[in-house]
ZAMARGU-4260 file (C-alpha; in steps of 0.2 Angstrom, whole numbers, plus 5000, padded with zeros to 4 digits):
<rodrens>
0) 4892/5115/5008 | 4886/5104/4997 | 4885/5087/4999 | 4896/5081/4984 | 4915/5075/4978
5) 4924/5088/4966 | 4938/5084/4958 | 4950/5087/4971 | 4941/5075/4983 | 4944/5062/4970
10) 4960/5064/4968 | 4962/5063/4985 | 4952/5046/4985 | 4966/5042/4973 | 4982/5046/4984
15) 4971/5039/5001 | 4971/5022/4992 | 4985/5021/4986 | 4996/5027/5001 | 4986/5014/5012
20) 4990/5001/5000 | 5008/5004/5002 | 5006/5004/5019 | 4994/4988/5020 | 5003/4978/5003
25) 5015/4966/5014 | 5000/4960/5024 | 4987/4959/5007 | 5002/4949/4999 | 5002/4937/5015
30) 4984/4935/5014 | 4987/4931/4993 | 4980/4910/4994 | 4968/4910/4980 | 4969/4906/4965
35) 4987/4905/4966 | 4995/4906/4983 | 5012/4918/4976 | 5008/4931/4988 | 5007/4948/4978
40) 4989/4951/4976 | 4994/4967/4988 | 5008/4973/4978 | 4999/4971/4962 | 4986/4982/4967
45) 4996/4996/4975 | 5007/4994/4958 | 4990/4997/4946 | 4985/5012/4957 | 5003/5017/4960
50) 5006/5016/4937 | 4989/5023/4935 | 4992/5040/4944 | 5007/5044/4937 | 4999/5043/4922
55) 4986/5053/4926 | 4999/5065/4933 | 5012/5065/4917 | 4995/5067/4907 | 4991/5084/4916
60) 5007/5090/4914 | 5008/5088/4899 | 4994/5100/4896 | 5003/5111/4908 | 5000/5108/4923
65) 4983/5116/4927 | 4976/5113/4941 | 4959/5116/4935 | 4956/5099/4925 | 4936/5095/4926
70) 4931/5080/4936 | 4926/5070/4919 | 4942/5074/4912 | 4954/5066/4924 | 4939/5049/4925
75) 4942/5048/4908 | 4963/5048/4909 | 4960/5037/4922 | 4949/5025/4915 | 4962/5020/4901
80) 4978/5021/4914 | 4972/5009/4927 | 4968/4998/4909 | 4987/4999/4907 | 4993/4999/4922
85) 4985/4985/4928 | 4996/4969/4936 | 4989/4953/4939 | 4975/4945/4944 | 4969/4956/4956
90) 4974/4971/4948 | 4965/4969/4933 | 4950/4966/4942 | 4954/4984/4952 | 4954/4993/4936
95) 4938/4987/4931 | 4933/4994/4948 | 4938/5011/4946 | 4935/5009/4928 | 4917/5007/4931
100) 4916/5023/4943 | 4925/5033/4929 | 4911/5027/4915 | 4898/5033/4926 | 4905/5051/4929
105) 4910/5052/4911 | 4892/5047/4905 | 4885/5058/4917 | 4897/5073/4910 | 4895/5078/4931
110) 4904/5091/4936 | 4904/5083/4954 | 4896/5068/4963 | 4883/5070/4973 | 4874/5056/4982
115) 4865/5046/4971 | 4879/5047/4958 | 4890/5039/4971 | 4881/5026/4972 | 4879/5022/4954
120) 4898/5024/4952 | 4899/5009/4966 | 4886/4998/4959 | 4894/5001/4939 | 4912/4997/4945
125) 4906/4980/4952 | 4894/4977/4940 | 4913/4980/4928 | 4921/4967/4938 | 4911/4953/4939
130) 4909/4954/4922 | 4926/4954/4917 | 4929/4939/4924 | 4926/4923/4914 | 4921/4912/4929
135) 4916/4923/4943 | 4918/4914/4961 | 4910/4919/4975 | 4921/4925/4992 | 4934/4937/4981
140) 4933/4955/4980 | 4919/4951/4967 | 4908/4948/4982 | 4915/4959/4993 | 4911/4977/4980
145) 4895/4968/4976 | 4891/4971/4995 | 4897/4989/4994 | 4887/4993/4981 | 4873/4986/4988
150) 4875/4994/5005 | 4878/5011/4997 | 4862/5008/4987 | 4852/5006/5003 | 4857/5019/5011
155) 4855/5033/4996 | 4838/5025/4994 | 4834/5030/5010 | 4839/5045/5010 | 4856/5043/5016
160) 4869/5061/5017 | 4885/5058/5009 | 4895/5052/5023 | 4883/5039/5027 | 4880/5031/5008
165) 4901/5028/5010 | 4901/5023/5029 | 4886/5009/5023 | 4897/5005/5011 | 4915/5003/5021
170) 4902/4992/5032 | 4896/4980/5021 | 4911/4978/5012 | 4919/4974/5029 | 4904/4961/5032
175) 4906/4951/5017 | 4927/4952/5017 | 4924/4941/5037 | 4912/4930/5026 | 4925/4926/5012
180) 4934/4910/5020 | 4915/4903/5021 | 4913/4905/5005 | 4930/4901/4996 | 4939/4884/5007
185) 4956/4886/5002 | 4954/4903/5013 | 4946/4894/5028 | 4958/4883/5030 | 4973/4894/5028
190) 4963/4906/5042 | 4961/4920/5032 | 4952/4931/5021 | 4952/4936/5003 | 4966/4946/4998
195) 4959/4955/4983 | 4943/4960/4996 | 4955/4967/5007 | 4961/4978/4995 | 4945/4984/4992
200) 4940/4989/5008 | 4954/5002/5011 | 4947/5009/4993 | 4932/5011/5001 | 4936/5016/5020
205) 4948/5030/5010 | 4931/5035/5002 | 4924/5038/5017 | 4940/5046/5025 | 4938/5061/5012
210) 4920/5059/5012 | 4921/5063/5031 | 4938/5074/5030 | 4945/5061/5042 | 4963/5061/5037
215) 4977/5073/5045 | 4987/5079/5033 | 4985/5083/5014 | 5004/5081/5013 | 5002/5063/5002
220) 5019/5059/5009 | 5011/5057/5027 | 4997/5046/5022 | 5006/5029/5021 | 4996/5027/5037
225) 4980/5032/5032 | 4970/5015/5033 | 4962/5013/5049 | 4960/4993/5045 | 4964/4984/5059
230) 4976/4970/5052 | 4973/4955/5065 | 4954/4958/5059 | 4959/4948/5040 | 4966/4934/5050
235) 4956/4919/5060 | 4962/4903/5065 | 4963/4889/5050 | 4948/4877/5050 | 4955/4861/5053
240) 4947/4850/5038 | 4935/4837/5039 | 4938/4819/5031 | 4928/4824/5019 | 4935/4837/5014
245) 4945/4841/4999 | 4964/4846/5006 | 4976/4858/4993 | 4986/4843/4994 | 4972/4830/4986
250) 4967/4846/4974 | 4976/4845/4954 | 4990/4857/4952 | 4984/4872/4947 | 4992/4880/4929
255) 5010/4883/4927 | 5009/4900/4919 | 5004/4918/4922 | 5002/4926/4905 | 4999/4945/4905
260) 4999/4956/4888 | 4990/4972/4881 | 4981/4969/4865 | 4981/4982/4851 | 4975/4982/4831
265) 4961/4972/4834 | 4942/4972/4835 | 4927/4965/4845 | 4925/4950/4835 | 4942/4945/4836
270) 4943/4947/4856 | 4927/4938/4857 | 4935/4923/4847 | 4953/4926/4856 | 4941/4925/4873
275) 4936/4909/4870 | 4952/4901/4864 | 4962/4905/4881 | 4945/4899/4891 | 4949/4883/4884
280) 4968/4883/4888 | 4965/4887/4907 | 4957/4897/4921 | 4958/4915/4929 | 4955/4920/4912
285) 4950/4939/4912 | 4949/4948/4897 | 4943/4968/4897 | 4945/4987/4889 | 4940/4991/4872
290) 4940/4997/4857 | 4955/5000/4854 | 4965/4993/4870 | 4963/4977/4880 | 4972/4968/4895
295) 4973/4950/4892 | 4977/4941/4906 | 4975/4921/4911 | 4984/4905/4921 | 4989/4892/4906
300) 5001/4878/4905 | 5008/4882/4888 | 5011/4901/4890 | 5015/4898/4869 | 5000/4894/4866
305) 4992/4909/4875 | 5003/4922/4866 | 5001/4913/4850 | 4982/4916/4852 | 4986/4933/4854
310) 4994/4936/4837 | 4980/4931/4829 | 4968/4943/4837 | 4979/4957/4837 | 4996/4965/4840
315) 5001/4961/4858 | 5011/4972/4868 | 5019/4972/4885 | 5020/4952/4887 | 5024/4943/4904
320) 5026/4925/4908 | 5027/4922/4926 | 5028/4903/4931 | 5018/4903/4945 | 5027/4886/4957
325) 5043/4895/4955 | 5032/4911/4962 | 5026/4900/4974 | 5041/4891/4980 | 5052/4906/4980
330) 5039/4915/4993 | 5044/4901/5005 | 5064/4899/5003 | 5073/4905/5015 | 5088/4915/5004
335) 5100/4928/5011 | 5090/4945/5015 | 5100/4962/5010 | 5095/4978/5019 | 5095/4995/5014
340) 5091/5006/5027 | 5092/5027/5027 | 5100/5034/5042 | 5100/5052/5049 | 5117/5053/5057
345) 5134/5044/5062 | 5130/5034/5076 | 5113/5028/5066 | 5124/5022/5050 | 5136/5013/5064
350) 5123/5004/5072 | 5112/5000/5055 | 5129/4992/5050 | 5136/4980/5066 | 5117/4975/5060
355) 5122/4970/5045 | 5112/4984/5034 | 5120/4993/5019 | 5118/5011/5027 | 5116/5027/5017
360) 5115/5043/5030 | 5105/5059/5023 | 5100/5073/5031 | 5092/5090/5027 | 5095/5094/5009
365) 5106/5078/5007 | 5092/5062/5001 | 5096/5046/4993 | 5091/5046/4975 | 5084/5030/4968
370) 5099/5025/4959 | 5110/5027/4975 | 5096/5017/4983 | 5100/5003/4969 | 5118/5005/4970
375) 5114/5001/4989 | 5103/4987/4986 | 5116/4978/4972 | 5129/4981/4982 | 5121/4971/4997
380) 5125/4955/4986 | 5109/4947/4990 | 5095/4945/4977 | 5084/4950/4988 | 5085/4965/4997
385) 5073/4975/5008 | 5076/4994/5009 | 5070/5006/5025 | 5070/5025/5019 | 5068/5029/5036
390) 5062/5045/5030 | 5047/5052/5021 | 5053/5059/5006 | 5066/5045/5003 | 5049/5032/4999
395) 5046/5038/4983 | 5065/5037/4979 | 5062/5017/4986 | 5048/5013/4975 | 5058/5019/4961
400) 5071/5008/4966 | 5060/4993/4966 | 5056/4993/4952 | 5072/4998/4942 | 5078/4982/4952
405) 5065/4971/4947 | 5068/4975/4928 | 5085/4969/4931 | 5080/4955/4939 | 5085/4961/4958
410) 5070/4958/4971 | 5069/4972/4980 | 5056/4976/4995 | 5051/4993/5002 | 5044/4992/5020
415) 5036/5011/5025 | 5049/5015/5038 | 5046/5034/5036 | 5058/5039/5055 | 5075/5032/5060
420) 5065/5023/5075 | 5055/5014/5062 | 5069/5005/5053 | 5079/5003/5070 | 5060/4996/5075
425) 5062/4986/5060 | 5078/4978/5059 | 5076/4971/5077 | 5064/4957/5071 | 5076/4952/5054
430) 5075/4933/5056 | 5089/4928/5044 | 5081/4907/5047 | 5064/4915/5040 | 5057/4915/5021
435) 5059/4933/5014 | 5041/4935/5014 | 5039/4933/5031 | 5053/4945/5034 | 5046/4958/5026
440) 5028/4955/5034 | 5035/4956/5051 | 5047/4974/5047 | 5032/4982/5040 | 5020/4977/5053
445) 5037/4984/5068 | 5040/5001/5057 | 5019/5003/5057 | 5019/5001/5077 | 5030/5010/5080
450) 5024/5030/5085 | 5037/5040/5083 | 5041/5059/5090 | 5055/5072/5090 | 5061/5088/5098
455) 5069/5101/5085 | 5073/5120/5088 | 5068/5132/5074 | 5078/5142/5067 | 5068/5152/5057
460) 5050/5160/5058 | 5039/5148/5049 | 5019/5141/5048 | 5017/5124/5058 | 5003/5115/5061
465) 5004/5121/5080 | 5003/5141/5073 | 5020/5152/5069 | 5035/5148/5075 | 5050/5160/5078
470) 5068/5156/5080 | 5072/5147/5096 | 5055/5142/5098 | 5056/5122/5102 | 5043/5111/5092
475) 5037/5097/5099 | 5035/5083/5084 | 5022/5068/5085 | 5020/5056/5071 | 5027/5068/5058
480) 5017/5086/5062 | 5022/5100/5073 | 5009/5096/5086 | 5017/5111/5100 | 5027/5125/5101
485) 5037/5126/5119 | 5050/5135/5126 | 5060/5121/5137 | 5069/5107/5127 | 5068/5093/5144
490) 5049/5100/5146 | 5044/5098/5128 | 5056/5082/5126 | 5045/5074/5138 | 5029/5081/5133
495) 5032/5072/5118 | 5035/5056/5125 | 5018/5058/5135 | 5010/5061/5120 | 5017/5047/5112
500) 5013/5034/5128 | 4995/5040/5128 | 4990/5025/5119 | 5002/5012/5129 | 5019/5007/5124
505) 5032/4992/5129 | 5048/4998/5124 | 5054/5016/5120 | 5068/5021/5111 | 5078/5039/5113
510) 5091/5043/5100 | 5103/5057/5104 | 5107/5070/5094 | 5124/5079/5087 | 5120/5095/5097
515) 5110/5087/5112 | 5114/5089/5130 | 5120/5072/5135 | 5111/5075/5152 | 5094/5079/5142
520) 5092/5060/5136 | 5100/5055/5153 | 5086/5065/5164 | 5073/5059/5152 | 5080/5039/5154
525) 5080/5041/5172 | 5065/5050/5175 | 5055/5035/5164 | 5064/5022/5172 | 5059/5029/5190
530) 5039/5032/5184 | 5036/5018/5172 | 5047/5003/5177 | 5037/4991/5168 | 5045/5002/5151
535) 5060/4995/5142 | 5071/5011/5137 | 5086/5011/5126 | 5096/5026/5121 | 5106/5025/5105
540) 5118/5040/5099 | 5113/5045/5084 | 5124/5061/5079 | 5111/5069/5070 | 5108/5087/5065
545) 5094/5096/5068 | 5083/5085/5080 | 5092/5086/5096 | 5082/5070/5102 | 5073/5059/5091
550) 5058/5046/5101 | 5051/5028/5098 | 5038/5019/5106 | 5035/5002/5102
</rodrens>
């Protein structure tokens, strides 16, 4: 097979990166201490790429939805889309990394990307990102992107394959990320690596997974656990400052407002004059784009002056002004937190409602819409709400609800709980005494750390990952995929459980379905108690249809 990336591979790279950012965004938010500890880097990275992909899909649909769109045209569309959707300091820089990659493909009119072109793409992306920042700072995403490009180039020049070049980029980026606390004292004091750099590593890991085929399903809905990055590597013990160190408390407070807007109807000379004006007004200045569309980001004390400068340079649109101290304070504030959770059966509904959540029962052909999720979020009566979809198909609706809620002033966080047992695990760690952000991080970690499985009985002939099933076959489902076909429900349930426990575990949750034989679950729990006394086993009556047994292992 040719050692190249095709248009289909590029699309998979984008989808896999978006999925990894969705899965890790709250953890990346938690790393965000520079330049402002406002805890939104992961969210901004995700929303930037998510919005760009939606724009590309919409453009393809407008052209008739053909799957034959070439790589050059796709990159041309993505380059503009990611500029339009860029959010926050980190999102704008990511737009330039992606834009630089697209620039090379468009300039070379490349139908495919070979090894040499991939190295050139990563180099251009890193260079364009660095050039976009008025005053580049080492120990950020810029350092990580530079290292990745250098690693890719070295492997390419040594005659490496596509897999070797992408692996070299990941390795160099990971090492550079680990060095960021040595370059930025704020990171060292907090005991974390750079948030934007962590997002860059996920982008490169997704590339390597596409190149090597190391992803488990073409179904985007199963990709949010795609990243192999262990978030524990993103943290280290905080450095104790010496008496000579400047501490955060001793530093002058930064500008009060983040101002972002798109600028149209302008030219290069007026953009340059605007850049100089804004540089004198504040910091964290990024002005990118051209020739007909520019994206402007700056931190200032006088937000009005920043907008007024735009009026003199062209036509500003999508003006967003954020009061940074309020955003930082909100991150640490302890406020009532509402929860909306999907429930696969009436027993799960009762359990979740008893724990304080607004539960929405779903089943085959009955998935909650974005409007239903948003209405449920409002019914919690809280100004901050966590949504636990408990269903892969509900994740996209939850994201739409979150964006709609933000437009109405409602803070909605989506925790990627894809199954009932993951939603239950997330609810178990909710602590009303913690700030919202800390709860979102803890609930996300609990959800993604819960392996899940189930048994079901086929009602019709169908093609599965384990082969063709026929009516009456038992489907053994492990982490969302049909792992095997069986003939006995009890034996299959034990097989699923053994596979889930093969990677270890401390707590097993068994959720009994509506049509399950009570003895099935009772015997399974008894056998576990006898054979694995170190395990804690919880049995719940879920009452869900289709699945006689749902299993979770934490």
